[in-house]
Structure formats: C-alpha cells, structure tokens
C-alpha positions as CSV (number, residue, x, y, z in Angstrom):
1,M,0.0,0.0,0.0
2,N,2.8,2.4,0.9
3,E,4.7,1.4,-2.3
4,E,1.5,2.3,-4.3
5,R,1.4,5.8,-2.6
6,R,5.0,6.4,-3.3
7,S,4.5,5.3,-6.9
8,R,1.6,7.7,-7.3
9,S,3.7,10.6,-5.8
10,S,6.5,9.8,-8.2
11,R,4.2,9.8,-11.2
12,C,2.7,13.1,-10.1
13,C,6.2,14.7,-10.0
14,S,7.2,13.3,-13.4
15,T,3.9,14.0,-15.1
16,D,2.8,17.4,-13.8
17,G,6.1,18.9,-12.9
18,N,4.3,20.6,-10.0
19,L,7.0,20.5,-7.3
20,E,4.8,21.9,-4.5
21,A,2.0,19.4,-5.2
22,C,4.5,16.6,-5.4
23,A,6.2,17.6,-2.1
24,S,2.7,17.9,-0.4
25,A,1.7,14.4,-1.7
26,Q,5.0,12.9,-0.4
27,D,4.6,14.6,3.0
28,S,1.0,13.3,3.2
29,S,2.2,9.8,2.3
30,R,5.0,9.9,5.0
31,R,2.6,11.2,7.7
32,Q,0.1,8.4,6.9
33,F,2.9,5.8,7.1
34,L,4.1,7.2,10.4
35,Q,0.6,7.3,11.8
36,T,0.0,3.7,10.8
37,A,3.3,2.6,12.3
38,V,2.7,4.5,15.6
39,S,-0.9,3.1,15.8
40,G,0.5,-0.4,15.4
41,T,3.1,0.1,18.1
42,V,0.5,1.5,20.5
43,A,-1.9,-1.4,19.8
44,G,1.0,-3.8,20.5
45,L,1.8,-2.1,23.8
46,V,-1.9,-2.1,24.8
47,A,-2.2,-5.8,23.9
48,T,1.0,-6.6,25.9
49,A,-0.3,-4.6,28.9
50,G,-3.6,-6.5,28.7
51,M,-1.6,-9.8,28.8
52,E,0.2,-8.5,31.9
53,F,-3.1,-7.6,33.6
54,A,-4.5,-11.1,32.7
55,R,-1.6,-13.0,34.3
56,P,-2.4,-14.6,37.7
57,R,-0.2,-13.9,40.7
58,P,3.1,-15.8,40.8
59,V,3.1,-19.3,42.3
60,L,3.8,-19.1,46.0
61,A,6.5,-21.4,47.3
62,Q,5.4,-23.0,50.5
63,S,8.7,-22.2,52.2
64,N,7.9,-18.5,52.0
65,L,4.5,-18.7,53.8
66,T,3.5,-18.6,57.4
67,P,0.6,-20.8,58.5
68,D,-1.7,-17.7,58.7
69,A,-0.6,-16.6,55.2
70,A,-1.2,-20.1,53.8
71,L,-4.7,-20.1,55.3
72,Q,-5.3,-16.6,53.8
73,E,-4.3,-17.9,50.4
74,L,-7.0,-20.5,50.6
75,V,-9.6,-17.9,51.8
76,D,-8.6,-15.5,48.9
77,G,-8.8,-18.3,46.4
78,N,-12.3,-19.3,47.5
79,R,-13.4,-15.6,47.2
80,R,-12.2,-15.6,43.6
81,F,-14.0,-18.9,43.0
82,M,-17.3,-17.5,44.4
83,A,-16.9,-14.3,42.3
84,G,-16.2,-16.2,39.1
85,R,-12.7,-14.6,38.8
86,I,-10.6,-17.8,38.7
87,A,-6.9,-17.1,38.1
88,S,-5.4,-20.5,38.3
89,D,-6.6,-21.5,34.8
90,A,-4.4,-18.7,33.3
91,Q,-1.2,-20.2,34.7
92,D,1.1,-22.0,32.3
93,L,0.2,-25.7,32.9
94,A,3.2,-26.9,30.9
95,I,5.6,-25.0,33.2
96,L,3.7,-26.2,36.3
97,K,3.8,-29.8,35.2
98,Q,7.5,-29.5,34.4
99,N,8.4,-27.9,37.7
100,T,6.5,-30.6,39.7
101,I,7.8,-33.7,38.0
102,E,10.7,-34.2,40.5
103,K,9.2,-32.7,43.6
104,Q,6.1,-31.1,45.1
105,E,5.9,-28.1,47.5
106,P,2.2,-27.6,48.3
107,F,1.5,-24.8,50.7
108,A,-1.7,-26.3,52.2
109,A,-3.3,-29.7,52.8
110,V,-7.1,-30.3,52.7
111,L,-9.0,-33.2,54.2
112,S,-12.2,-33.3,52.2
113,C,-15.2,-35.5,51.7
114,A,-15.1,-37.8,48.6
115,D,-18.3,-36.1,47.3
116,S,-17.9,-35.3,43.6
117,R,-19.5,-31.9,44.2
118,V,-16.5,-30.7,46.2
119,P,-13.6,-30.1,43.7
120,V,-11.0,-29.0,46.2
121,E,-8.5,-27.3,43.9
122,L,-11.2,-25.5,42.0
123,V,-13.0,-24.3,45.2
124,F,-9.7,-22.6,46.3
125,D,-8.6,-21.5,42.8
126,Q,-5.4,-23.4,42.9
127,S,-3.5,-25.4,40.3
128,I,-1.0,-28.3,40.0
129,G,1.3,-28.7,43.0
130,H,-0.4,-26.2,45.3
131,I,-2.7,-28.3,47.6
132,F,-2.0,-31.7,49.1
133,V,-5.5,-33.3,49.0
134,T,-6.8,-36.3,51.0
135,R,-10.4,-37.4,50.4
136,V,-12.7,-39.9,52.1
137,A,-16.4,-40.0,52.6
138,G,-17.3,-38.0,55.7
139,N,-13.8,-36.3,55.7
140,I,-12.8,-38.5,58.6
141,A,-9.3,-38.7,60.2
142,S,-8.7,-42.5,59.8
143,S,-5.2,-43.8,60.5
144,E,-4.4,-43.8,56.7
145,I,-5.6,-40.2,56.4
146,I,-3.6,-39.2,59.4
147,A,-0.5,-40.9,58.0
148,S,-1.0,-39.0,54.7
149,L,-1.4,-35.7,56.3
150,E,1.6,-36.3,58.5
151,Y,3.6,-36.9,55.4
152,G,2.3,-33.6,53.9
153,A,3.2,-31.7,57.1
154,A,6.6,-33.3,58.0
155,V,8.0,-34.1,54.6
156,L,6.4,-31.6,52.3
157,A,6.1,-28.8,54.9
158,T,2.5,-27.8,54.3
159,K,1.7,-24.8,56.4
160,V,-2.0,-25.4,57.0
161,I,-4.4,-28.4,57.2
162,L,-8.0,-27.6,56.5
163,V,-10.6,-30.3,57.4
164,M,-13.6,-29.4,55.2
165,G,-17.1,-30.7,55.6
166,H,-19.9,-29.7,53.2
167,S,-23.6,-29.2,53.0
168,N,-25.9,-32.2,52.3
169,C,-23.2,-34.7,53.2
170,G,-24.4,-38.2,52.5
171,A,-22.0,-39.9,54.9
172,V,-23.2,-37.7,57.8
173,K,-26.8,-38.1,56.8
174,A,-26.5,-41.9,56.7
175,T,-24.9,-41.8,60.2
176,I,-27.8,-39.8,61.5
177,Q,-30.3,-42.2,60.0
178,G,-28.4,-45.2,61.5
179,K,-29.7,-47.7,59.0
180,G,-28.0,-50.7,57.7
181,A,-25.7,-50.3,54.7
182,P,-24.2,-52.8,52.2
183,G,-20.6,-53.8,52.1
184,Q,-18.3,-51.8,54.3
185,I,-20.1,-48.4,54.1
186,S,-21.1,-48.7,57.7
187,A,-17.4,-48.6,58.7
188,L,-17.6,-44.9,58.3
189,F,-20.3,-44.4,60.9
190,P,-18.3,-44.9,64.1
191,H,-16.0,-42.0,63.0
192,I,-18.9,-39.7,62.5
193,Q,-21.1,-40.8,65.4
194,P,-19.5,-38.5,68.0
195,A,-20.6,-35.5,65.9
196,V,-24.1,-36.8,65.7
197,D,-24.1,-37.4,69.5
198,Q,-23.0,-33.8,70.0
199,A,-25.2,-32.0,67.4
200,G,-28.2,-34.3,67.1
201,S,-30.2,-34.9,63.9
202,N,-29.6,-31.5,62.4
203,L,-27.5,-32.3,59.3
204,E,-25.7,-29.0,59.0
205,A,-24.9,-28.8,62.7
206,A,-23.7,-32.4,62.7
207,T,-21.5,-31.9,59.6
208,K,-19.9,-28.8,61.1
209,A,-19.4,-30.6,64.4
210,N,-17.8,-33.5,62.5
211,A,-15.3,-31.3,60.7
212,K,-14.3,-29.7,64.0
213,I,-13.9,-33.1,65.8
214,Q,-11.8,-34.5,63.0
215,A,-9.6,-31.3,63.0
216,A,-9.2,-31.7,66.8
217,L,-8.3,-35.4,66.4
218,L,-5.5,-34.5,64.0
219,R,-4.1,-32.0,66.4
220,Q,-4.3,-34.4,69.3
221,A,-3.9,-38.0,67.9
222,S,-0.9,-37.3,65.7
223,T,2.4,-36.5,67.6
224,V,3.9,-35.3,64.3
225,I,1.1,-32.8,63.6
226,S,0.7,-31.7,67.3
227,S,4.4,-31.0,67.6
228,L,4.4,-28.8,64.5
229,V,1.3,-27.0,65.7
230,K,3.0,-26.3,69.1
231,E,6.0,-25.0,67.3
232,G,3.9,-22.6,65.3
233,K,4.9,-24.2,62.0
234,L,1.5,-25.6,61.2
235,K,-2.2,-24.6,61.6
236,V,-5.1,-27.1,61.7
237,V,-8.6,-25.7,61.1
238,A,-12.1,-26.8,60.2
239,G,-14.3,-25.5,57.5
240,Y,-17.7,-25.9,55.9
241,Y,-18.3,-25.8,52.1
242,E,-21.8,-24.6,51.0
243,L,-22.7,-26.4,47.8
244,A,-25.3,-23.7,46.9
245,N,-23.0,-20.8,46.6
246,G,-19.4,-22.2,46.7
247,S,-18.4,-20.5,50.0
248,V,-16.1,-22.0,52.5
249,A,-16.7,-20.8,56.1
250,L,-14.0,-21.4,58.7
251,L,-15.3,-23.0,61.9
252,D,-12.4,-22.5,64.2
C-alpha cells in the first residue's frame, strides 16, 4: 500500500512537474505511514499490557508462607471462585507440570469428603502442586488419612491443614439415620457418630461438628502434627463448604 502511494507521488512529480503538489503528496504519504506505524506500536503495547493484567499472581512457594498466610491464600482463592474470577486456569500448565515432576511443594493440605461436588483445587482457585489433598467419605481422620497428612506436614512442609465438611453430606446423613448399609459403608459411621451425638439430627450442625472433631483429632492424635502446631509451623482448622454458593466458612 505504501509502495503504491510512493509510486503515485512519483508519477505526479514526473507528469505534472508541480513540485509543490509533489512535495505535499509525499509529505502526506509519509505522515500516513508514520501514523500507521505508531498506531500499530501503541496497539501492540496495549495488547501486551492486557496480557500482563491477565496474568495470575506468581506461584507461591510453601517455604515462604507462614501458617496464617497459607490459610489466607485458601480464603482468597475461595473468594475468587465465588466471584467467578478464577486465576489458576491462566497459569502455564506446561511449566507447572515440568516444575512438579521431580518434587512437590504444596503450601496447604485439605482433608475433604469424597463427594464429587467438592472439587478442592477449583474451590480454592489453585493449580497443580499447590494443595495436598486427602479425600474420604465424611472427611474422617482415619489412620491412613492421618498418615498421609503427617507426610504432607513433616516431609512436604505444608503450612495449614483444612478439614472441610460440606452441605448435604451423604455420609453424615447416613450416620444420623443409622440404617444398615451394604458392604463396608457402615465402617464410616463410628468415626462420624461423635458429631451426631454432639449435634443431634440437624444435618448442617452435625456436619460442622464432625469437621471440628476431625480437626481436633488431627491436632491431638498425631504426635507429628501436634508438635508442628505447638512450634507454630502448622495450623489445623475446620471449614464448611456450602454447595449452593461455593463459599467456605472457617469454623475455628
């Protein structure tokens, strides 16, 4: 396009012999070229700035977080999830995968129910390598779960453990009803029964009580976890996830 304009200017000079008109045409052509170039540069800068604004916060290394800061990171992530402003999906998954092949450094651990409606990483707007997740129906602190969380705390140095119950929990509901169940499902009931004894037949109250009891059990039954808590290197809290709106309320 610019070649065409220069060609027209050149023909004008050679044909008309009008030097003033020729100079004016060439100046106009140069101005238009410069405007186009500047516009393109500005557009590129704006696009680059937009990409900067779209980038999520840098991945936080667990070694740089205090227990309170780690808990706040979960809280902030849940707020983004509730507001529909998820940032974790904008992170470069290829880089995250590559950086976590040899090791993992999660800043938090979550003991959650196995319920498919409770996607832990999504609820807290976190990506690969950020949360050490253990899941079992009723979010109970069985010996296997305690062993896993001990590994997370002692070896991986997670800074916070969140025991998270959720609304309309089937395991708690079944414990309240106290009916027979096939297979080994009823093996869950003894772990949840103390919460039912404490809160009665109200499902929400029993679920919250269960999360708090399991969190207390982790703090008391595990010498590894209790020692880290006493040293101020780890925090263990209970929470309640509301399926209807995606909010996580801390119970401790």
